[in-house]
N, C-alpha and C positions, 0 to 999 in steps of 0.2 A: 807801338806805333805813331801816339801822340807823343812822344819825346821827339822822335825822328820829323815830324810835320812842325814842332817848335824849333828845332835846331833848322832845317833845311826848308823848310817851308811846304806847301803844297804843290802836288806833282805838276799842278796847272801853273802855278808861280815857277817854279822852277823851269818848267817848255819854255815860257815865256822870258823869263833872262835870258836861258840859251839863245833863244832867238835873235835878241834885242843886240847879242854880244857876235851874231852872224853863224852860230852854228847850226846845221842842218837837223832837223828831228825827225825821227824815223820809226815807227812803230815794230812791231815783234811779236808773234807769240810761237809757243812750238806744245809742249806737252803739258805745260804751266804757261798763263796760270789758268786755274779752273773759277765754275763756278764763287763771286759773284761777279767776276770777270768773265767777259765774252772770248770764246775761241771759237775755232773751226772743227770740233770734234761732230762725229756722225749722229749722235745722239741728241744733238744740241737741235732748236728750231732754225731754221733759214733763215728767219728774220734775224736772230743774234748774230749773223753771217754780216749781211749789209749792217747792221748796224756797229759792229765794229768798226767798219771803213768810216762811218758818219763820224764815231769816235774820234779818229785819223784826224778830220776836219777839224773839229770842236778843240782839240788839244793843239791844233797846226802844225803835225807831223807832216813832214813831203813826199816820205817816201815808206814802204810796207816790206817789210821782209818777212817771208813763212820759210822755213829752214827745208824742205824739202816737199816734193808733191809726188814721188815714187818709192816711199820708202817703206819696201817690203823685205828687207834683209833677213828677219829673223823671224818671219812667218812662211808657211808654203804656198799661201794663196790668196791676196787681198779681196780677192771674191768670197772666201768662205769667212775667214779670219778678220775680224776689224781691230783687234788689240796689236796694234801694229809695233808699239814698242814694251814688250813684256819684259824686258830685262829692265825698265824703268816702272810700269804698270800695266796689269792685266786688266784694268778696268778704263782705259782711257783708248776709246773707239776713234778711229782713224788718222790720227797723230803723223802728218806727214806723208801722207796718202792721200792727194785728190787726183791723180789720174789711175786709170786702173789700165793693165794690160788687153786690150782690146780682141787677142785670140780666142778670150774666153766668151765672145759673143757676133764673132765673126764679122768684127773690124781688124782689119792689120793696119795695125799700130795706136795709138794710147786709144784710151776713151775717156771722158772727161766724168766729174760726178756732179750731182745736184749742187754739193759745194763750190766746186769751182765756178759754176753760173754764178751762183749769189756772190762770190767775189767781185767774179766781172761787173756783175751789176752795181756792188758797192762801189766800184773804181768807175764806172760810169755818174753814178751817184757824185763822186767828189770831182769830177769833173764840172758837171751842173755846178755845184757849189761854187767853185772857181767863176765861173762864168758870172755866175751870182754875186758872187762879191765885187765884181767889176762893176756892173750894171744896178743892181741895188744894197749895197753897203754890204761890208763884212757883219757889222753887228747886226745887219738885220737878218743876214742869214744866220748865223749864231742863235739869234732869238729864235729862230722857226726850229734851229735843229736839237734846241734845249725843249720844243715840246718831245721829242723820242729821247733822248740821251741829256744829262747832262754834268756826267762825268762816268769814268771809268769801271762803276759800280752802279751806278743809277741810270736807269732806260726802261724802256715801256715794251710788255710782253704783247701788246694790242697792234694787230695787223690793221686794223681800219686807220689807227693814230698812224702810224707811221705812213700807210696810203694817203691819208688827209692832207700829212704835212708835205711828205715828197710832192704830192699834186699843187699845191699852193705856193712852193720854189718852182716848180716847171713853169707853171700858168703864168706866175709875176714876172719870171724873166723873159718867157716867149713875150709876154706886153710891154716888157722894158724895150728888146730887142726890134721890137716890130716898130718903135716910136715914130 
């Protein structure tokens, strides 16, 4: 991997170069990558799902793609079987499955998971970051985000650090808007 970094530069350097060339940067996860990278597995802490979206802003990505939210083709019931991609792995839980068939719990339609709520919250955080970029400066926002995550493999597992940092950004943004 060091040879690749020497040849192509760091991931962040490549993303910065692509942006300077006018290319749009998107983030994507599916049944891979696994730890130490963040993903959206059922057995990951919900904090990971939020921080994954913070990493999107840190890296300058403007879009996020998740390959599917209702992938149950190879299992009988996603409520009973979390290994949703058994053809790829029998120990990857919830991949491609963030909405469930609501008829199992008395809902006529899809039933959202806690993970999809965390993703929504992470996307709302990204909206706050974009506003904060305008009012407080991108470098200020990135310095705050780096208190939570510094790259795609380095991030806190402390909910209190996450919450404190998010509140600091939100409070500073509110103060700047109301000047």
